[in-house]
NUMARKOL-444646 format. One record per atom (N, C-alpha, C): x, z negated, y negated. Coordinates in steps of 0.02 Angstrom, whole numbers, padded with zeros to 5 digits. Atoms other than C-alpha are relative to their C-alpha. Layout:
REM NUMARKOL-444646
+--------+--------+--------+
!     c1 !     c3 !     c2 !
+--------+--------+--------+
!      X !      Z !      Y !
...
+--------+--------+--------+
This chain:
REM NUMARKOL-444646
+--------+--------+--------+
!     c1 !     c3 !     c2 !
+--------+--------+--------+
! -00002 !  00087 !  00012 !
! -01073 ! -00949 !  00591 !
! -00032 ! -00022 ! -00022 !
!  00059 ! -00012 !  00019 !
! -01258 ! -01023 !  00559 !
!  00025 ! -00066 ! -00117 !
!  00017 !  00017 !  00029 !
! -01241 ! -01059 !  00374 !
!  00087 !  00026 ! -00071 !
! -00096 ! -00020 !  00024 !
! -01042 ! -00996 !  00327 !
! -00027 !  00090 ! -00032 !
! -00030 ! -00092 !  00022 !
! -00984 ! -00818 !  00266 !
!  00052 !  00002 ! -00006 !
! -00062 ! -00077 ! -00027 !
! -00857 ! -00692 !  00326 !
!  00013 !  00011 ! -00058 !
! -00005 ! -00081 !  00040 !
! -00795 ! -00569 !  00191 !
!  00054 !  00047 !  00034 !
! -00067 ! -00037 ! -00044 !
! -00685 ! -00438 !  00274 !
!  00022 !  00086 ! -00102 !
! -00059 ! -00008 !  00063 !
! -00560 ! -00376 !  00113 !
!  00018 !  00057 !  00056 !
! -00042 ! -00059 ! -00010 !
! -00511 ! -00150 !  00153 !
!  00066 ! -00005 ! -00036 !
! -00074 !  00013 !  00071 !
! -00341 ! -00142 !  00067 !
!  00041 !  00055 !  00052 !
! -00024 ! -00040 ! -00025 !
! -00240 !  00019 !  00091 !
!  00035 ! -00011 !  00079 !
! -00044 !  00003 ! -00060 !
! -00118 ! -00054 !  00217 !
!  00019 ! -00053 !  00044 !
!  00027 !  00051 ! -00047 !
! -00215 ! -00188 !  00324 !
! -00076 ! -00022 ! -00015 !
!  00076 !  00021 ! -00012 !
! -00390 ! -00250 !  00336 !
!  00015 ! -00100 !  00007 !
!  00030 !  00086 ! -00014 !
! -00422 ! -00465 !  00290 !
! -00059 !  00004 !  00000 !
!  00066 !  00039 ! -00017 !
! -00551 ! -00560 !  00370 !
!  00005 ! -00075 ! -00049 !
! -00004 !  00054 !  00034 !
! -00579 ! -00714 !  00254 !
! -00044 ! -00038 !  00043 !
!  00032 !  00033 ! -00023 !
! -00649 ! -00820 !  00388 !
! -00044 ! -00088 ! -00024 !
!  00068 !  00074 !  00044 !
! -00745 ! -00970 !  00257 !
!  00013 ! -00051 !  00043 !
!  00018 !  00063 ! -00023 !
! -00781 ! -01101 !  00365 !
! -00028 !  00020 !  00072 !
!  00032 ! -00034 ! -00064 !
! -00824 ! -00992 !  00526 !
!  00064 ! -00035 !  00040 !
! -00045 ! -00001 ! -00085 !
! -00654 ! -01015 !  00596 !
!  00059 ! -00055 ! -00073 !
! -00016 !  00015 !  00056 !
! -00582 ! -01165 !  00486 !
!  00097 ! -00020 !  00037 !
! -00053 ! -00003 ! -00007 !
! -00400 ! -01172 !  00567 !
!  00032 !  00076 !  00055 !
! -00029 ! -00059 ! -00030 !
! -00280 ! -01021 !  00626 !
! -00031 ! -00028 !  00094 !
!  00011 !  00006 ! -00066 !
! -00309 ! -01098 !  00825 !
! -00071 !  00000 !  00014 !
!  00079 !  00002 ! -00044 !
! -00491 ! -01089 !  00808 !
! -00026 !  00076 !  00018 !
!  00014 ! -00078 ! -00030 !
! -00472 ! -00897 !  00818 !
!  00039 !  00040 !  00015 !
! -00068 ! -00054 ! -00069 !
! -00320 ! -00875 !  00921 !
! -00049 ! -00054 !  00062 !
!  00008 !  00022 ! -00069 !
! -00420 ! -01000 !  01043 !
! -00068 !  00003 !  00024 !
!  00056 ! -00036 !  00006 !
! -00598 ! -00953 !  01016 !
! -00015 ! -00067 ! -00019 !
!  00045 !  00088 ! -00027 !
! -00659 ! -01164 !  00999 !
! -00046 !  00021 ! -00108 !
!  00045 ! -00006 !  00065 !
! -00787 ! -01162 !  00856 !
! -00021 ! -00030 ! -00052 !
! -00009 !  00045 !  00068 !
! -00808 ! -01265 !  00688 !
! -00049 ! -00015 ! -00022 !
!  00059 !  00030 !  00048 !
! -00907 ! -01309 !  00571 !
! -00076 ! -00030 !  00026 !
!  00065 !  00051 ! -00044 !
! -01077 ! -01361 !  00583 !
! -00041 !  00047 !  00041 !
!  00020 ! -00086 ! -00030 !
! -01194 ! -01285 !  00722 !
! -00099 ! -00026 !  00000 !
!  00102 !  00003 !  00017 !
! -01398 ! -01316 !  00639 !
! -00009 !  00018 !  00046 !
!  00068 ! -00033 ! -00038 !
! -01533 ! -01300 !  00749 !
!  00046 !  00016 !  00082 !
! -00001 ! -00019 ! -00070 !
! -01546 ! -01277 !  00935 !
!  00068 !  00043 !  00033 !
! -00003 ! -00061 ! -00022 !
! -01475 ! -01115 !  00939 !
!  00067 !  00015 ! -00047 !
! -00039 ! -00005 ! -00004 !
! -01320 ! -01144 !  00843 !
!  00070 ! -00010 !  00001 !
! -00059 ! -00038 ! -00065 !
! -01190 ! -01168 !  00966 !
! -00011 !  00041 !  00029 !
! -00003 ! -00086 ! -00022 !
! -01211 ! -01001 !  01019 !
!  00013 !  00032 ! -00050 !
!  00008 ! -00083 !  00078 !
! -01233 ! -00899 !  00853 !
!  00092 ! -00054 !  00014 !
! -00085 ! -00033 !  00028 !
! -01049 ! -01001 !  00810 !
!  00028 !  00013 !  00051 !
! -00047 ! -00040 ! -00048 !
! -00987 ! -00967 !  00962 !
!  00015 !  00071 !  00006 !
!  00004 ! -00058 !  00023 !
! -01026 ! -00800 !  00966 !
!  00016 !  00040 ! -00078 !
! -00023 ! -00020 !  00083 !
! -00965 ! -00783 !  00743 !
!  00075 ! -00024 !  00053 !
! -00089 ! -00013 ! -00001 !
! -00769 ! -00859 !  00822 !
!  00007 !  00071 !  00041 !
! -00026 ! -00063 ! -00082 !
! -00775 ! -00747 !  00982 !
!  00003 !  00107 ! -00059 !
! -00034 ! -00045 !  00077 !
! -00780 ! -00582 !  00817 !
!  00050 ! -00011 ! -00008 !
! -00053 !  00025 !  00013 !
! -00672 ! -00666 !  00748 !
!  00077 !  00027 !  00020 !
! -00042 !  00012 ! -00032 !
! -00572 ! -00678 !  00863 !
!  00027 !  00082 !  00012 !
! -00039 ! -00056 ! -00047 !
! -00556 ! -00512 !  00956 !
! -00017 !  00039 ! -00125 !
! -00013 ! -00046 !  00075 !
! -00541 ! -00422 !  00747 !
!  00070 ! -00050 ! -00004 !
! -00079 !  00006 !  00018 !
! -00392 ! -00549 !  00746 !
!  00043 !  00058 !  00056 !
! -00072 ! -00017 ! -00042 !
! -00321 ! -00466 !  00896 !
! -00018 !  00104 ! -00028 !
!  00015 ! -00060 !  00033 !
! -00380 ! -00288 !  00821 !
!  00078 !  00013 ! -00051 !
! -00050 ! -00031 !  00020 !
! -00219 ! -00167 !  00763 !
! -00011 ! -00011 ! -00081 !
!  00026 ! -00033 !  00060 !
! -00218 ! -00181 !  00572 !
! -00043 ! -00048 ! -00028 !
!  00016 !  00058 !  00007 !
! -00308 ! -00325 !  00541 !
!  00029 ! -00061 !  00014 !
! -00027 !  00059 !  00022 !
! -00270 ! -00506 !  00491 !
! -00096 ! -00044 ! -00008 !
!  00075 !  00058 !  00020 !
! -00421 ! -00664 !  00492 !
!  00044 ! -00060 ! -00057 !
! -00056 !  00074 !  00049 !
! -00365 ! -00781 !  00347 !
! -00059 ! -00066 !  00024 !
!  00058 !  00061 !  00005 !
! -00439 ! -00962 !  00397 !
! -00004 ! -00032 ! -00078 !
! -00001 !  00029 !  00097 !
! -00497 ! -01068 !  00257 !
!  00029 ! -00055 ! -00028 !
! -00060 !  00015 ! -00024 !
! -00399 ! -01183 !  00296 !
!  00051 ! -00071 !  00016 !
! -00057 !  00040 ! -00034 !
! -00266 ! -01244 !  00382 !
!  00085 ! -00021 ! -00022 !
! -00067 !  00029 !  00035 !
! -00122 ! -01275 !  00279 !
!  00067 !  00022 !  00024 !
! -00071 ! -00005 ! -00027 !
!  00021 ! -01217 !  00394 !
! -00028 !  00096 !  00024 !
!  00013 ! -00092 ! -00003 !
! -00062 ! -01032 !  00386 !
!  00028 ! -00008 ! -00057 !
! -00060 ! -00005 !  00021 !
!  00078 ! -00953 !  00318 !
! -00011 !  00037 ! -00087 !
!  00007 ! -00034 !  00052 !
! -00023 ! -00847 !  00176 !
! -00031 ! -00082 ! -00048 !
!  00039 !  00039 !  00043 !
! -00099 ! -01032 !  00100 !
!  00085 ! -00077 !  00001 !
! -00028 !  00046 ! -00017 !
!  00077 ! -01127 !  00160 !
!  00034 !  00010 ! -00076 !
! -00063 ! -00056 !  00043 !
!  00172 ! -00999 !  00005 !
! -00036 ! -00030 ! -00042 !
!  00032 !  00005 !  00085 !
!  00031 ! -01033 ! -00143 !
!  00014 ! -00081 !  00022 !
! -00003 !  00074 !  00024 !
!  00051 ! -01237 ! -00133 !
!  00080 !  00008 !  00020 !
! -00049 ! -00009 !  00004 !
!  00232 ! -01180 ! -00111 !
!  00052 !  00001 ! -00056 !
!  00026 ! -00035 !  00051 !
!  00215 ! -01086 ! -00255 !
! -00017 ! -00046 ! -00047 !
!  00059 !  00052 !  00076 !
!  00132 ! -01230 ! -00382 !
!  00013 ! -00038 ! -00019 !
+--------+--------+--------+
């Protein structure tokens, strides 16, 4: 996604993809809906390809895509509850 980065963390038991601002909500990944800025004429197409790639990773066995800003995402909501 233009201007955004995602990171892959390979752990012994699973792979976690930190989606950054390329996927704000889990729904962006599950429904392949782009978010964030789409700078330039090719921005929307690039963002669509990025979210499609994240969705494909999300469907891969042993891989989890973690959205950046979803307060309902289990990992993030657990962090908030523990404070």
